[in-house]
Each structure stands twice: as structure tokens, then as C-alpha cells.
C-alpha angles and dihedrals in degrees: 000000000000091000091055092045091050091049095049099036109021120190118324090351098181097039092106087060090058098264114146117219128203122178120197127191135164123238099197100111130060113197115240124184114237130188116221123197095204125038094232096046111129117264128223119235089250091051093049090048091050092055093045095046091048091055094045101044108002094251120089094181096078139093131258144117095304095270107038122040118229095246092054096046099059127080123216112255093018129116103259121215120186117186140171103242127188137357113274098183112173 
């Protein structure tokens, strides 16, 4: 899906028409691979993030909001905001 979107609407696609883009992503969760013995064993936040990041960008060992990695959240030619969001106390 993201590949098709990037091919059809790359970067800040409508910026030449005067549209202003801002991308915002959290940087609270670093993906960390975890090995589970049973398929329904609970996941850690870091383990969930790893799996999600790996699907989105091919690298689970990165940082993002827990679902989307930073590099995949930002558009070229947009104002990029990266914030720590939430309290992931363990």
C-alpha cells in the first residue's frame, strides 16, 4: 500500500499548488525483536513495535511511535515534527 501511494503521490505531492505539509510521528518506542515460545504469548511494546516496523519499512530495529517508524512517517519536502508521545511505563 505505501509503495503504491509513494509511486502515485511522492513526497509533498501538492506542495507546488500551495499546500503546506506537516508530518508528525512519535519517537517513544524502539523496536526490539523478541522470541516467543507460544504463538499467543503476550508481546512487549518493543516486540510489537519490532514486528510492525519490519512490515512497514523492512527494519524492525528502528524507532517510532510503536506502529510506524520515523523514517516511514515523514514526507519529503514537509515540515517534520518528531515528538515523544505517551507514557510507556513498564
